[in-house]
N, C-alpha and C positions, 0 to 999 in steps of 0.2 A: 731303531727306535729311539728318538730323542726324549730324555726323560724330563718331565714337567717338574718334578721335584729336584732341584738342582742342588750342587754341592759348593757354590761360590762362596758362601760365607763359611762353610765347615772346613774347606780347604785352608782357611786362614787360622783356624783356632785350634784344630784337633779334637778328639773327642773328649768330653766331660765324662768323667767316670770315678768309680770308688777304687777300692783297693783291688790290684791286679796282681797276677803272676807272671812274669816275663818267661816266655818259652824257653829262651835262648840259655839263660842261666839259672831259671827257676827261681829267681829273686823276687821277693813281694815288694811291690811299688805301692806306697801309701801317700795319697795326695794329703797335704794338710787339712784340707777341708774336711776330710774323714774324721781326723782327730779333733777339730773343731765341733763338729756334731756329737762324737762321743763325750767330749768335756761338757757339752751344753746340756746333754741329756744324762750325764752322770752314769754312764755305763761302766762303771768302775765299782771293784769290790772294796768298799771303804772301811771295813773292819780291820783294826790293828794297822792302821796306816802310818807309815814313817817316811819322812823325808830321804832324799840320798844321803843327807849327812847324819842320819839316825836320829833325828828329832821327831818326837810322837806329833802327829798331824791329825787335823779334823777339818773336812771341808764344810763350812756353815753357808756359803752361797757361791756358786760358781762364777757369777758375773754376768753383766749384759753383754751381748755380742756386739763387737765394736765394727762399725763401717767406715770409720776414719783411719788416718795414720796412726800407728804406734801398736800396742799390744792388742792380743786378740779378744780379750774381755775386760771390761772395765768394771770397776766399783765391786770386786769379788770379796768375799770374807773368809779367812782361815783362822784356825786356832793351833798355835805350834807351841808345845811344851805347855799348854795351858792358857797363853797369851792370844787374845784375839787381835788380828791384824785386818786391816781394810787397805785394798788397792787393786792392781791390776794383774792379769794373767797372761803370760805369753805361751803360746803353744808351739811345739817344735816337733818334726819326725824324728830328728838325731839330736842328742844333747849337744848344744852349742858350745864351741871351744871357749868361747868368751861372751858373757852376758851383756847384752846392749844395756846402756844406762845413760840418764840425762835425757833432755829433751821430753819426747813423748813418751820415753821408757823410764823416765825417773820415779813413777809411783808402782813399779813392777814389784810384787810381793813373791810371785812363785813362777817359776820356769817349768813348765810341763813337757816332757818327752816321752816318744815311744820306746825307743832303743838309746843305748849308750853308744856314743862314737868312740871307737877304739883310739882315734887321735887326740881326743880331747884329756886333759888331765883328771884324774880322779877326783870324785866329788869329796868335799871335805866338809866336816861340821862347820856350820856356819853361825856367827855370832848375831845374825840379824837378816833381814830381806835383802836380796831375793833368796827364797830357798828353792831347792830343785825337788822334783817328783819324776821318777820313773813309770811309766804305764806297763811296761811290760810286766806279764805275769799277774797284772791286776784288773784285765778287762773281764767283763762278765761272760764274754764268749770270745772265741778266736777273732782276729781282725777281719780276715776275710768274710767270716759270718756275719759280723756286724755292720761290715760295710754293705752287704747284701740287703739287711733289714732296715738300713736308714733310709728315711723318705726325704731324699735331698730336696724336692720340691717344696717343702714345708719349712725350709730353713733359710734364714734364721728369723729370730724374733726380730724385726727390723726398728732401727732408730733414725731419724732424720739427721742428716748433717748438711753441710754446705752443698752445692750441685757437684756432680763428678768432673773429672778431667775431660770426659768424653762429650760433656755438654757443648763445649764451644764448636769442636769440629762437627758434630751433630747439627747446630744451628746453622752452619754455613752451607749444609745440603740443601739443594732444592728439594721440593716436596716429591718430585719424581725419584729422585736419588735416595731419599729417606725410606720411601715406599719399598724401593728395590732392596734396601738393606733390610728391613724388617721382614719382607717375603723370603729372601735369601736365608735368614736366620730362622724363620718359620720351617721352611724346608729342612734345615739342618736337625730341627726339634723332631720333626716326623721322622727321620732316619735314625735318630738316637732311640726313638721308641721302636722302630723296626727291628734294631738289633736286639733290643730287650726282649721282643716275642719271638725272634727268628728260631732260636734252639728250642723252643717250647712247639713251635708250629712243626718242625721236623720231627720233634719226638713223639707229640701226641696228635698232630693233624690239626687243621684249620679249625673244625668245630669245637675240640676241646679246648685248644688254646683260646678261642674266643670266649666260649662259655667261662673260662676262669677268668679272662679279662674283664668281661662284663660283671662277673661276680665282684672281683676286686673293686671296680669303680663304683658299685653299688655301696660298698662299705667304706669308701673314701670320705674323710682321712682317717678317722679313728678306729675304724674296724676292717681296713684294708687287708690286713695280713690274715686275720681269721677267716674272712670271706675266700680268699685265694686258698687257704688250706682247706676249707669247706668243698670247693669245686674239686680240689684234687683227690681229697678223700672220698668223694662220692661222683666218680666220673661218669659221664653219659652212658658209657658202655655198660655200666652197672645200675644205672639210673632207670633207663627206659624199660628194661626186662621186667621191673616191678609193676608196671602198669597193666592191669589186667585186660584182655581184648574185649572190644566192644564198649568200653568205660566212655562216657560222654566227658567233655571238656571240664565242667565243673567237678565231676569227680576225679578226673586227672590231677586237678589243681590242688584238690584238697589233700589227695595222697601225697603229691610231691611236696606241699608244705609240711606234712607230718614227717617226711623221710628227711627234708631238709633240716627241719627244726630238731629232729631227733639226733641226726648225725652231727648237728651244731651243739649239741649239749645242751640246748634250750627248751627241751619238752617238758620242764617243770612250769614253765609260764609264769614263774615268779617275777615282778618287775620291781625295782629298787623302790623301797619304802612304801609299798603298797601291801595290803593285808590280802585274806584270801580272796578268790575269786567270787563275784557275785552268783547267786543263783542261777540266773536267767543266762549266764555265760558258760555254766559248767557242762551244759548239754553240748555245745560246741566243742570245747576243749576234750571232752570226754571221748568224743568221736575222733579227734585228732589223735589223743592217746592209744585210743583202740586200733587205729590204722597203722600207727608206729609199731606196736606190739606185734602186730600180724606180720610185718615185714622185716622186723629188725633182724632177725637170724640170718636174713638174705643180703644183709647191708654189710660193707666192709668196715672193721673196727675203726673208730675215729679217735684221734688224739684230742680232739676238741673238748672242752667242759666251758661251763658258764662263766668260768674265771678269766676265760680267753677274751671275753667280749666286753667292751667298753660302753657304758650308759651315761656316766657323769659328765656333764660339761657339754651336751649335745640335747638339740630339740628333740623331743619326744617323736616327733614326726619322722625323724631320721634314725629311730631305735632299729637295732637288727631285727626284730621280728617283722616289721614292715617290709624292710628290704628283702628279705628271705621269701615272703609272701610274694614280692614283687618278681623275684627271680623265678619262682615256680609259675605265675602267671606267663612270664615271657616265654618259658619254654614250652608249655602247653600251646600258647598262641602259635609258636613257629616250628612245632614238632614235625611236620611233614618235611619242610625244607631244611630245617636247622636253624639256629640262630644266625650263624654266619651267612649261610646260603641265601636266607630270607632278606638279610640285609642287602648284600651284593646284587640280589636279584631286583630288589626295589630300586636301588639305584641305578642299575643298568636298564630298568624298564622307563624309569622317569626320564631319564636323559637320552632315550634313543628315538625320539621323535625327530621328522624330518628337519633339518635345518637347526637342530640343537635348541628346539623351541621348549625341550624339557627343562633346560637350564634357566629356571625362573625363580623368582623369590619366593613364590608359592610352594613350588618343588622343594626347594630349600628348606622352608619351614617344616613342610611334612617328612622330610627325611630327617630333621633334627629332632623331630618328636617321634621317631622310630621306636625309642625304649620308653615313651610314656605309657604308664600302666594304671588303668583304672581299676578294672577287676569289679568284684561283687562280693568278696569274702569279708570275713570278721574284721580284717585290720584296714579295710577302706572307711570302717564307721568307729574304729578305735585307734588311739596311737599306741596303747598298752593294753596287755592282757588285764581284763577287769576293770579298765579304765572307763571313765564317763564317755557315753555315747556322742559322737560328734553330731552336730546339727545336720550336716548333709555330708554324704560320701565324700572322702579326699582321694586323690590319685596317690598311689603307692610311689610313682616316679613322675616328677613333674618335668616342664620343659627344660628347665636349666640344667638339672642332673643328666636328663637325656642327652643334652647337647654335649655335656662333658663327657660321657660314654662314646659318643660319636667321633668326638676329636682325639681323645685320649687313646681308645681301643679300636673302634671300627677303622678308622682312617689308616693308621700303620699297619694293622694286620691286612686290611684289604690292599695296601700297596704291594706288601709281601707277595699277595696273590696275582695281583696285577702283573707285577715285575716276572714273577715265575711263570705266568701264562702267556707273557709278551701281548698283553691287552693294554694298547695305549688309550683305547676309548675309556677303559675302566680308570686308568690312570688320570685321565683328562677329567673324568666326574668327580673321582676323589679330590683332585686339586681344587676343581670348581667348588665342591661342597665346603671344603676348609677355607675357599676364598670368598664365600658368598657373605653378603652384607648381614650382620647379625650384632647384636648389641653385646659389647665385649665385657669380659669378666670384670669385677670390680672387688678386688681383695686386697689384703695388707700389702702383698708382694707388687702388684700392680699400682697401688697407690704409691708406694716407694719409688718404683721405676718411672713413674710419670713426674714425680718431683726430682729424682736424684739425677736423671740423664735428659730430661726435657724442661726442668725448671719451672714445671705446670705451664709452659708456653702454649696458649689457646691454638696458634697456628700449627705448631708442630703436633698438638695432640689430635687435630683433625686428621692426621695421616692414619690413625689407628682405626680401621674399619672393618677389620674382620677377625675371626679366631686365628687366621695365619699370623697376622700382624702381633696379635696377643702373644701367640706361641712363641714367636720370634724374639719378643721382649723378655720373655721368660728363659729362653736359650740364651741370650745375652748375658742375662742376670746369673745363670748357672756357669758359663764360661769364664765371665770376668768379674763379675761383682763380688764372687765368694771364692776366687783364686787369688795367687799372688799375696799370699800371707794377709789377706783381707786389707791390703793397702792399696788405696786408690793411686797413690803416687807411681806405684809399679806396674800398673794395668797396661795392657797392650792392646786395648780396644780402640784408643785413638789412633794407633798406627794401622789397624786393621780398617777403620772408617776412611783414613787418609790414603792408604794403599790400594783398597779394592773399590771403594764406592764413592770417592769424591770427583 
């Protein structure tokens, strides 16, 4: 069987990953990108902080992520022995044997590294910048655990510089060759996601892994981790036995809402900045609490509390209450076949018509909306508990979020199944779905890539026609723009373009 998701691009780049342990020598390998993310999020215990030379130090501002040549972070601010310094920060895995100075590195005030290099001379007390800071023993958690929790797709906060070195070789490609490059990179991104889900599929099965993935995607980005923890704390094997025999869909959905909200630690129904629930809402929530109380003793103990969930900085329409209600609705809607079985069944049925007539824009749109959730419960008419009733019911999951679930969860897990079952027809359907014409994402990362590697060239941008192309751009960004010490001058992507696609 010839795979439709190729490794043409990936064979030239290798995997993009976080910290790993080499099996042959059990040595921890930490890409510099992981340390940049740790510094950016300040996942460091900063109390009683001292430089390697023994100077008392305080981090006032970590700096802006640098996408040009030079230090990793620009315009940082630190306080050393009570004196405030402003300048740049350079990040290293090992302590450099000699600090770079002059040119782009002339304004470095701090060299940050994870481990001491035994070949480097010992750090001495410094009379002035650049100072040195070792992160070993200062991280909030172990390096491997931190690497697992970092959401690399959200990095970094981008700034616009001149066009990248890859722009000129990309501009020389024909539209056909540029399309082939983006599709190959899009294939690589699917394969990266497959690897991420494979262990969970093997350990828990397709349905449980899919349920966890869908839950995670519903929480993306701010509540991605607690949603994943929720699906693991309340696995399907413990969830479905709670449903009484003969219950109707509305009763099932309400009970699942209660169980999920209770397990999530959100059963108090408090919403940030809001007072007590209005009288007219108390009957509904009283019923939810009563349902939870009735099954709580049969539900696994959960580590989640309200403090694990984020509300600030997001639209109320995306609050976890509504996403949990959506998850309950989806589970009940597809209880008979299971979420994963229902999706793959719908895909195979839609594309099984004679002559592949099922491969149509109409079918693609229908499958892209597979996770759209309207429902008829309380949270279709309210954004928050006790909040103002909406003028008309709103979908709990709209077309854009549904499409994201399809691209990021359904396609990679579906491809694991297709490859395991040797189903080339299913692989072809998944490839077609990812490649189908759809308005591509418009976010900060995509705006940066359109500017940085395409120079906002209208003719080049016309090539971006599908989710596979968009995913390809994201993979290029992960493999190259955030690697090589964040320095475009050392990037290997122009060599990949010239060697594989020109």
